[in-house]
N, C-alpha and C positions, 0 to 999 in steps of 0.2 A: 504494500500500500504506500502511496505517495502523499505525504502530509506536510503542512507548513502554513505560514502566514499567507494571506491573499497577495497576489501579484509577484510572487517569487519565481514563478515559472513552472508550477506543478503540472499543468496540462501539457505544456510543450515537452517537458521531460518524460511524462507518461507516454505520450504519443511516440516520441522518438525511441524510447526503450521498447515499446510494444512492437513497432515495425522492425527495429534492429534485431530483436530476439526472434521474430518470425523469420527474418532473413537468415538467421543462424540455425533454423530448423525447428524451432519450437512452435507448438500450436498455442497461439496466444488468445486469451479472452481478456479484453479490455473493458473495465467497468467504469462508467461515468457516474460517480456518486455526488457530483457537484450539481446543485440545483440550477446553476446557470447553463448547464448542458453544452459546453463548448468542445468537449473532447472529440466528437464526431468530425467536426469541421477541421480540427487540428490534425486528426489522423489523415485527412484528405478526402473524406466523403463530401460530395457536393452539397451545397446549401439546400437545393430543392429536395434531394433525397432525405436529408436530415429533417426537413419540415414535415415529412410524412411519417417519421418514426414516432410510435406511441411508447412513452416511457412505462416502465413496469408499474410505477405508482399510479399511472392513469389507465392501466389496463383493467377496466372494471370487471369484465367477464372472467379474466384469469384470476383476479383477486378473489372474486366471489367463489369461483370453483375451488380454490385452494384453501381459503380461510373460512368459508361458510357465511361470509358477510360481505355485502356490497359497500364500496366506498361511500362514506357519509351515513351509513346505516348500521354502524358497529355498536352503538350504544344500546345495551340491553340484549344484544343478540348473542347466541352461542358462537364463540369464536375459536377456531383452531389456532393455537399460538405456535405450533411447530408443524406447519404445513409441508407437504412433500413438494419441493421445488426442483427436483432432479431434472425436470424437462425445461427449465426456464431458459437456458441458453438456446436449445434447439427451437423453441417456440418464439422467443422474443428478440434474440440477437440479430443484428444486421451485419452485413459484410463490409469490411473496410479494406483498403489496399494492403498488399502483401499477405493476404489470407487472414488478417486479424479479424476476430469477431467482436463486435461492440454490443454491450448490454447497457442501456441507459436506464438508470434507476429513477430519476425524476424527482420533483419536489412533492411534498405532501401537504403543502399549505394552500388552502383554497378559502377565500372569503365566504363565510357562511356554509362551509362544506360539511360541517358536523363532525362526528367522531372520526379520528384518524387511525383508530386501532387496527383495522384490517390492513391498511397500507403499511403501517409500521411493522406489523407482524410479518408481512410478506417480504418486505425489504430485508429485515434481519435474517429471516429464514433462507432467503435466496443466497446470501453470502455464507452463512454458517454451514449450510447443508451441501455446499458444492463439494463434489468428490472428483479429484483430478485423475486422469489417466496418465500413463507414462508419456513424458514429452510435452505435457500441457502446463501452461503458466497463466495465472490470473494476476493482472496488475490493475489496481484501482486508483483512480484519480479522485481525491476528496475535495470538498469545499474548504474555504479558509477557516482556520481555527481548529476547535477540538470537539464540536458538537457531535460528530459522527461516532466518537468514542461512547458517548452517552446513549446513542441509538443502537449500539451493539453492532454496527456495520463493520467494525474493525476486528471482531472476533474471527478466529480461524486463519488469519494471515500469519506466516512465519517470518516475515521480514518487513521492516518499515524503512522507507527512504525519507529522511527528514531534510527537506529542502529549505535552505536559508540564503539570504543575501548577506554580504559582509557588513551588516548593520546591527546595532544593539537590539532594536525593537524586533527585527526579524528573527534573530537568534533567541530572544526571550520566548517568542511563540513556539519556535522550533523545539526548544528544550521542554516546554510544557507538553507538546505532543509526544516527544520522546519518552518522557516519564510516564505518561498515560499508556503509551504502547507497552512499556515494560510491565506496568501493573496488569495489563491484560494478558501477559504471558508471551508476548512476541519476543522471540529469542534473539534475533539479529536486527540491530538498529544501526543504520548507516547515515552518516552526515554527508550531504551534498551542498557544497558552497557554490552557488550559482552566480553568474554575471560578474565574474572576477575581472577587473580591469588592469591589475598590476600584481607584482609578486607579493605585495604585503597584504592583500585582501584576505587570504586564508588565515594568516597570522592574526589579523584583526578579528575575524570571526571566532577563532579559537580563544583569543583573549576575552571576548565577550562570554564565551562558554565558561571560562574559568571564573570570571567575575560573578556569574550567576549560579555558582555552586558546583560546576563541573558535571561531566557525564562521560561514561566510558562507551564511546561509539565503536562498533565493530570495524568500521572503515571510514575513511574520509576521501571524498572525491572533489576535485576542483574543476569547475566548468567555466570556460571563458565567456566574457561578454561578446556577443556575436551579432553584428549589424544585420547579418543575413536573416536572422529571425524576424526582424521587422519587415524586410523586403518580401519574405516568403509568406508572411501571415495572411490568412489564418492557418493554412496548411503547412506542415513541416516537410512535405514531399520533396521540395527542392533542397532541403538541408541534408538529406541522408547520404548523398553520394559524395559531396565535396564541400565541407564546411568545417571550421575549427571545432564547432560544438559536436558534430558527428564523430570526429576523430577522438575527442575527449570521452565520448560515451561508448566507444567500441569496447574498451576493456571492462567497463562497468557491466555492459550487456553480457559479456563472457562470464564474469564473476557471478552474476545473477543466475546463469544457467549452469554454474559449477563446472565450466569448461577449463578454467585456469585458476585454481584456488590460491596461487601465489602472487597474483597480480598486485595485491595490496601490501605485500611484504615490506616494500620500501616505505610505506606510509605509517608503519606501526608507531614510529616515534611521535606522530602527530596526534595520537589518541590522548584526550584530556580526561582525567579522572579526578575525583575528589572524595 
């Protein structure tokens, strides 16, 4: 799961990792858990196609089938809190470039929409009950902040990528997400320092980590500020073949797929603990 403060580049990182890992041979399921729903366009799905996608939280028939209650009608109804969602990817995911499958979770806030219990139950179950086959990877883009931890969407993941910029406020939110991820039992928590403009930016970020009490990250990755991101926006398609950001992400993609466990050996001295 990819977590952090708003605006640090989570969707861009999620999309690039999803397509990079797919090119390395993984079967990738990308989950857009951000209520802004930008991941599809970032992956490279055209805007018209994304406009036709029905998010899981808005799939009233599916929600009723699985939970026993229709959206807005959950109050007082018998509700299955652990519905069988093993078919959610096959039924609701859409195709993205490089063979990535995208599942859009969607928002659950509707003015006057009534009880949100059915949607919340299904969203949590869809994540927690996923069973991966050999060679499959699930990568989830989250919205800004930490609310997804309270909604149990983070349960079941074995790795968290904490994305920060080299600023105090960004690192502060990043550390809060890292500590919540650890409380949930996520074993591997990596720090990604994004949009670095000079050699001192990673050191600045790590100094902020230390000032805020420290944290023992499993690895630390530096990603450069890349003007090509703005030129390519909203899609990252043009960034994958020849960009400084893509080059920096290649080793991280391999590590996430356990293809080269020694990639981060040279960064061990950068781990900050307290």
